[in-house]
C-alpha positions as CSV (number, residue, x, y, z in Angstrom):
1,M,0.0,0.0,0.0
2,E,2.9,2.4,0.8
3,A,4.4,1.9,-2.7
4,Y,1.0,2.3,-4.3
5,I,0.4,5.6,-2.5
6,F,3.9,6.8,-3.4
7,E,3.2,6.1,-7.1
8,W,0.0,8.1,-7.0
9,L,1.9,11.0,-5.2
10,N,4.5,10.9,-7.9
11,L,1.9,10.9,-10.7
12,L,-0.2,13.7,-9.3
13,L,2.7,15.9,-8.4
14,R,4.2,15.4,-11.9
15,W,0.9,16.1,-13.5
16,L,0.4,19.3,-11.4
17,H,3.9,20.4,-12.3
18,V,3.4,20.0,-16.0
19,I,0.1,21.8,-15.9
20,T,1.4,24.8,-14.0
21,A,4.6,24.9,-16.1
22,I,2.5,25.1,-19.3
23,A,0.6,28.0,-17.8
24,W,3.7,29.8,-16.8
25,I,5.8,29.2,-19.9
26,G,2.7,29.9,-22.1
27,S,2.1,33.3,-20.6
28,S,5.8,34.1,-20.6
29,F,6.2,33.2,-24.3
30,Y,3.0,35.2,-25.1
31,F,4.2,38.4,-23.5
32,V,7.7,38.1,-25.1
33,W,5.9,37.7,-28.5
34,L,3.5,40.5,-27.7
35,D,6.3,42.9,-26.7
36,N,8.2,42.2,-29.9
37,S,5.2,42.4,-32.1
38,L,3.8,45.8,-31.0
39,T,3.8,48.7,-33.5
40,K,3.6,52.4,-32.7
41,P,-0.1,53.5,-32.9
42,Q,-1.2,56.0,-35.6
43,D,-4.3,57.1,-33.7
44,P,-3.6,60.6,-32.1
45,E,-5.9,59.7,-29.3
46,L,-3.8,56.6,-28.3
47,L,-0.6,58.6,-28.5
48,E,-2.2,61.3,-26.3
49,K,-3.0,58.6,-23.7
50,G,0.6,57.5,-23.7
51,V,0.2,54.2,-25.6
52,G,3.6,53.3,-27.0
53,G,2.7,50.2,-28.9
54,E,-0.4,48.2,-30.0
55,L,-1.3,45.0,-31.8
56,W,-4.4,43.9,-33.6
57,A,-5.0,40.1,-33.6
58,V,-7.8,37.7,-34.3
59,H,-8.3,34.5,-32.4
60,G,-11.1,32.2,-31.6
61,G,-13.6,34.2,-33.6
62,G,-12.9,37.5,-31.9
63,F,-10.7,40.5,-32.5
64,Y,-8.2,41.7,-29.9
65,N,-6.4,45.0,-29.5
66,P,-3.7,44.8,-26.8
67,Q,-2.0,48.2,-26.0
68,K,1.2,48.9,-24.1
69,Y,1.8,52.2,-22.4
70,L,5.3,53.8,-22.5
71,L,5.3,53.9,-18.7
72,A,1.8,53.6,-17.3
73,P,-1.7,55.0,-18.0
74,K,-2.8,58.3,-16.5
75,T,-5.3,56.4,-14.4
76,L,-5.4,52.8,-13.3
77,P,-8.5,50.6,-13.5
78,Q,-9.6,49.1,-10.3
79,N,-9.0,45.5,-11.4
80,L,-5.6,44.5,-12.6
81,H,-4.6,41.0,-13.6
82,W,-1.3,39.9,-12.1
83,F,0.8,37.1,-13.6
84,F,2.6,35.4,-10.7
85,W,0.7,32.4,-9.5
86,E,1.7,30.5,-12.6
87,S,5.4,30.9,-11.6
88,Y,5.0,30.2,-7.9
89,S,2.8,27.1,-8.4
90,T,5.3,25.7,-11.0
91,W,8.2,26.1,-8.6
92,L,6.3,24.8,-5.5
93,S,5.0,21.7,-7.4
94,G,8.5,21.1,-8.9
95,F,10.2,21.3,-5.6
96,A,7.6,18.9,-4.0
97,L,8.2,16.5,-6.9
98,F,12.0,16.9,-6.5
99,S,11.7,16.2,-2.8
100,V,9.6,13.0,-3.2
101,L,11.8,11.6,-6.0
102,Y,15.3,12.8,-5.2
103,L,15.6,14.2,-1.6
104,F,13.7,11.3,0.0
105,N,15.9,8.8,-2.0
106,A,19.1,10.8,-2.1
107,G,21.3,7.7,-1.7
108,T,19.8,6.2,-4.8
109,F,19.3,9.2,-7.1
110,L,21.7,12.0,-6.0
111,V,24.8,10.0,-5.1
112,D,27.1,8.3,-7.5
113,K,30.1,7.1,-5.5
114,H,32.2,7.0,-8.7
115,V,31.6,10.7,-9.1
116,L,31.8,11.7,-5.4
117,D,31.6,9.5,-2.4
118,M,29.2,11.2,0.1
119,T,26.4,10.2,2.4
120,A,22.7,10.7,1.5
121,T,22.5,13.4,4.1
122,T,25.4,15.3,2.7
123,A,23.9,15.0,-0.8
124,V,20.6,16.5,0.4
125,F,22.3,19.5,1.9
126,A,24.5,19.8,-1.2
127,A,21.5,19.8,-3.4
128,L,19.6,22.5,-1.4
129,G,22.8,24.6,-1.2
130,Y,23.2,24.3,-5.0
131,L,19.7,25.7,-5.5
132,V,20.3,28.6,-3.1
133,A,23.8,29.4,-4.4
134,G,22.4,29.7,-8.0
135,W,20.0,32.5,-7.0
136,V,22.5,34.3,-4.7
137,V,25.2,34.4,-7.4
138,Y,22.8,35.4,-10.2
139,D,21.1,38.1,-8.2
140,A,24.4,39.5,-7.0
141,I,25.6,39.8,-10.7
142,C,22.3,41.6,-11.7
143,R,22.5,43.9,-8.6
144,L,26.1,44.9,-9.2
145,F,26.1,45.4,-13.0
146,G,22.5,45.4,-14.2
147,D,21.8,49.1,-13.9
148,K,25.2,50.3,-15.2
149,P,25.8,51.4,-18.8
150,G,26.2,48.3,-21.0
151,G,24.9,46.3,-18.0
152,D,22.8,43.9,-20.1
153,R,25.9,42.7,-21.9
154,V,28.1,42.4,-18.8
155,V,25.4,40.5,-16.9
156,G,24.9,38.2,-19.9
157,V,28.6,37.3,-20.0
158,L,28.9,36.8,-16.2
159,V,25.8,34.8,-15.9
160,T,27.0,32.6,-18.8
161,I,30.3,32.0,-17.0
162,Y,28.5,31.1,-13.8
163,V,26.2,28.7,-15.6
164,V,29.2,26.9,-17.2
165,A,30.9,26.7,-13.7
166,A,27.6,25.5,-12.1
167,V,27.1,22.8,-14.7
168,W,30.7,21.5,-14.2
169,V,30.3,21.5,-10.4
170,A,26.9,19.6,-10.6
171,C,28.3,16.9,-12.8
172,H,31.3,16.4,-10.5
173,V,29.2,16.3,-7.3
174,F,26.0,14.5,-8.1
175,S,25.1,11.5,-10.3
176,G,24.8,12.4,-14.0
177,R,21.0,12.1,-13.9
178,A,20.7,14.3,-10.8
179,A,23.3,16.8,-12.1
180,F,21.2,17.5,-15.2
181,L,18.0,17.9,-13.2
182,M,19.7,20.0,-10.5
183,T,21.0,22.4,-13.2
184,G,17.4,22.8,-14.6
185,A,16.1,23.2,-11.0
186,S,18.7,25.9,-10.3
187,L,17.8,27.9,-13.4
188,A,14.0,27.4,-12.6
189,T,14.6,28.7,-9.1
190,V,16.3,31.8,-10.5
191,M,13.3,32.3,-12.9
192,S,10.7,32.0,-10.1
193,A,12.8,34.1,-7.7
194,N,13.0,36.8,-10.4
195,V,9.2,37.0,-10.4
196,L,8.9,36.8,-6.6
197,F,11.7,39.3,-5.6
198,W,11.9,41.7,-8.5
199,I,9.2,41.6,-11.2
200,I,6.1,41.6,-9.0
201,P,7.5,43.9,-6.3
202,G,8.5,46.4,-8.9
203,Q,5.1,46.3,-10.5
204,R,3.5,46.7,-7.1
205,K,5.6,49.8,-6.4
206,M,4.6,51.3,-9.7
207,V,0.9,50.7,-9.0
208,A,1.2,52.1,-5.5
209,S,2.9,55.3,-6.8
210,M,0.1,55.8,-9.3
211,R,-2.6,55.2,-6.8
212,A,-0.9,57.8,-4.6
213,G,-0.9,60.3,-7.5
214,Q,2.8,60.1,-8.0
215,S,4.8,59.3,-11.2
216,P,6.1,55.8,-11.0
217,D,9.9,55.3,-11.1
218,P,10.8,53.8,-14.5
219,I,13.7,51.9,-12.9
220,H,11.2,49.2,-11.7
221,G,10.0,48.6,-15.2
222,K,13.5,48.4,-16.6
223,R,14.7,45.9,-13.9
224,G,11.6,43.8,-14.3
225,K,12.0,43.7,-18.1
226,Q,15.7,42.8,-17.7
227,R,14.9,39.8,-15.5
228,S,12.0,38.8,-17.7
229,V,14.3,38.6,-20.7
230,H,16.7,36.4,-18.7
231,N,13.8,34.1,-17.9
232,T,12.8,33.6,-21.5
233,Y,16.3,32.5,-22.5
234,F,16.5,30.1,-19.5
235,T,13.2,28.4,-20.5
236,L,14.3,25.9,-23.2
237,P,17.5,24.9,-21.3
238,V,15.3,24.2,-18.2
239,I,12.8,22.2,-20.2
240,F,15.6,20.0,-21.6
241,A,17.2,19.5,-18.2
242,M,13.8,18.4,-16.8
243,L,13.3,15.9,-19.6
244,S,16.8,14.6,-19.6
245,N,16.2,12.0,-16.9
246,H,14.4,9.9,-19.5
247,Y,17.4,9.9,-21.8
248,S,20.4,8.3,-20.1
249,M,22.5,8.6,-23.3
250,T,23.0,12.3,-22.4
251,Y,23.7,12.3,-18.7
252,S,25.7,9.0,-18.7
253,A,28.1,10.2,-21.5
254,G,31.7,11.0,-20.9
255,N,32.2,14.7,-20.1
256,N,28.4,14.9,-19.5
257,W,28.8,18.5,-18.3
258,L,29.9,19.5,-21.8
259,V,27.0,17.6,-23.3
260,L,24.5,19.5,-21.1
261,L,26.1,22.9,-21.9
262,L,26.0,22.3,-25.6
263,I,22.4,21.1,-25.6
264,M,21.4,24.1,-23.5
265,L,23.2,26.4,-25.9
266,A,21.2,24.9,-28.7
267,G,18.1,25.8,-26.7
268,V,19.2,29.4,-26.3
269,L,19.9,29.7,-30.0
270,I,16.4,28.4,-30.9
271,R,14.8,30.8,-28.4
272,Q,16.8,33.7,-29.9
273,F,15.5,32.7,-33.4
274,F,11.9,33.1,-32.2
275,V,12.6,36.3,-30.3
276,L,14.0,37.9,-33.4
277,K,11.3,36.4,-35.6
278,H,8.6,38.2,-33.5
279,K,10.4,41.4,-34.4
280,G,10.2,40.6,-38.0
281,I,13.8,39.6,-38.2
282,F,14.4,36.2,-39.8
283,K,17.8,34.8,-38.8
284,W,18.0,31.2,-40.0
285,Q,21.6,31.0,-38.8
286,Y,20.4,30.5,-35.2
287,P,18.4,27.4,-35.7
288,A,20.9,26.1,-38.2
289,A,23.7,26.5,-35.6
290,A,21.4,24.7,-33.0
291,V,20.9,21.8,-35.4
292,V,24.6,21.5,-36.1
293,I,25.3,21.5,-32.3
294,L,22.7,18.8,-31.6
295,A,23.9,16.7,-34.5
296,G,27.5,17.0,-33.3
297,V,26.5,16.0,-29.7
298,A,24.5,13.0,-31.0
299,A,27.5,11.8,-33.1
300,W,29.9,12.4,-30.3
301,I,28.1,10.4,-27.6
302,A,26.8,7.7,-29.9
303,P,27.6,4.2,-28.5
304,K,30.1,2.2,-30.5
305,S,27.5,-0.5,-31.2
306,V,25.6,2.2,-33.2
307,L,28.6,3.4,-35.2
308,Q,30.3,0.0,-35.8
309,P,28.9,-3.4,-36.8
310,A,28.6,-6.0,-34.1
311,P,31.7,-8.2,-33.8
312,V,31.5,-11.7,-35.1
313,A,31.8,-14.3,-32.3
314,A,35.0,-16.3,-32.5
315,Q,34.9,-20.0,-33.2
316,G,34.9,-22.1,-30.1
317,V,33.7,-19.4,-27.7
318,P,31.1,-20.8,-25.4
319,A,27.6,-19.3,-25.5
320,V,26.4,-17.4,-22.5
321,S,23.7,-19.3,-20.6
322,F,20.6,-17.8,-19.1
323,V,21.7,-19.0,-15.7
324,Q,24.8,-16.8,-15.9
325,V,22.7,-13.8,-17.0
326,Q,20.2,-14.4,-14.1
327,Q,23.1,-14.5,-11.6
328,V,24.3,-11.1,-12.8
329,I,20.8,-9.6,-12.6
330,E,20.2,-11.0,-9.2
331,T,23.4,-9.6,-7.9
332,R,23.3,-6.2,-9.7
333,C,19.7,-5.3,-10.7
334,I,16.9,-6.7,-8.6
335,Q,17.8,-4.3,-5.7
336,C,15.7,-1.8,-7.7
337,H,13.8,-4.0,-10.1
338,A,11.9,-6.5,-7.9
339,A,8.4,-6.6,-6.5
340,K,9.9,-5.5,-3.1
341,P,13.1,-3.6,-4.0
342,T,15.7,-2.8,-1.3
343,L,17.1,0.4,-2.7
344,M,14.0,2.1,-3.9
345,P,10.4,2.5,-2.5
346,V,8.9,1.1,-5.7
347,P,10.4,-0.9,-8.7
348,G,12.3,1.4,-11.1
349,K,10.1,2.3,-14.0
350,G,7.8,-0.5,-13.0
351,I,10.3,-3.0,-14.5
352,L,10.5,-6.3,-12.6
353,L,13.6,-8.5,-13.2
354,D,13.1,-11.0,-10.3
355,S,11.8,-13.7,-12.6
356,K,12.7,-15.5,-15.8
357,D,9.7,-14.1,-17.6
358,G,10.6,-10.6,-16.5
359,I,14.2,-10.8,-17.7
360,L,13.2,-12.1,-21.1
361,Q,10.4,-9.6,-21.4
362,H,12.8,-6.7,-20.8
363,A,15.9,-8.1,-22.5
364,Q,16.0,-5.1,-24.9
365,Q,15.9,-2.6,-22.1
366,I,18.6,-4.5,-20.1
367,Y,20.8,-4.4,-23.2
368,Q,20.2,-0.8,-23.9
369,Q,20.5,0.5,-20.4
370,A,23.2,-1.7,-18.9
371,V,25.4,-2.6,-21.9
372,V,25.1,0.1,-24.6
373,Q,24.5,3.2,-22.5
374,K,25.8,1.9,-19.2
375,A,23.3,4.0,-17.4
376,M,22.1,1.2,-15.1
377,P,22.4,0.5,-12.3
378,L,22.0,4.2,-11.3
379,G,25.3,5.5,-10.3
380,N,26.5,1.9,-10.5
381,M,25.5,1.6,-6.9
382,T,25.7,-2.2,-7.1
383,N,29.2,-2.2,-8.7
384,I,28.5,-4.1,-11.9
385,T,31.7,-4.8,-13.7
386,D,32.6,-4.4,-17.3
387,D,32.9,-8.2,-17.7
388,E,29.3,-8.6,-16.4
389,R,28.1,-5.9,-18.8
390,A,29.9,-7.8,-21.7
391,L,28.3,-11.0,-20.6
392,L,24.8,-9.5,-20.8
393,G,25.7,-8.0,-24.2
394,K,26.8,-11.4,-25.6
395,W,23.6,-13.0,-24.3
396,F,21.4,-10.4,-26.0
397,E,23.3,-10.4,-29.2
398,A,23.0,-14.2,-29.4
399,G,19.2,-14.0,-29.2
400,A,18.4,-13.4,-25.5
401,K,17.3,-17.0,-25.0
402,G,16.0,-18.4,-21.7
403,E,18.1,-21.5,-21.8
């Protein structure tokens, strides 16, 4: 019953996180598109009101005319819609999911003793510290340089340097799978903290000034816009990092920190293409560069069995028996892939390898994960050897027979 409840908790939190993330990213993308698609109004009345840009659009059978003021309207309507709960609920649901999956199972998911030998408790504090440090460093960079002449460029360079350093650290402290996720969680924390500590408070100060009959300080709008732009470039790298745990070929590769950086760079280039396209500037070089980077990464980390034909077995080499395969799996795999696993609260991915039928049914996944990609066992916590991986590979390539 405990495992069943855990699975439902996992499912519902993941579903909630995806729903709220769609709402947040959707509204963020919409406003970036809107800002870059506005044109200066021709109507003298709109110009007199202080409208700096407008857009006519048709959607769902209706016509829309969004307008953006240069600073703020002369009088504010009583009801204003604020965009912040999408951000907060995405972060809260994501942190809850991260806690259930990773923090409560730190010894399994955060620790890879071949990367850094540490206790589960140390890993939990390291993970929380990593999230906090990401925001502290980023915010300090923006505070120190963001308002200065050429600040956007300086901040961009320094934040890029920090991200490179943070990715390297994560991949040398946590297991590969956790390192990729932690990087995404760190950037997502920065994004949500931007909304909580800068964008919304700045907007509230502007509204308070107007309601008091004072002119709002334009610095709040400038700072909020700067942080919002940062958020939009973080988005695609964060989405990849969150999806990466399903694709062990990326986080289990050699120099996985560089793999993550290159794929995130491709995401930034793709986002830049769309940002410019909204302004009417078509720069095909950006997505082309992203495709080249992704293709290069795919070729770089491709397993040898994909690039080379399978070797022909030498004459007289004895075939691998199922009994040998079962012994390896019972020693290295069923701690996570059994009806009652000892290293996890529930069987990993629902795959059971504690029976002959289960092993034969999942032979393809065993070969892919344990032999080709060497992603399993997670963090090699059960110390499977290269010879044992080779034995599993010979068995599968010979037909994965149960005899």
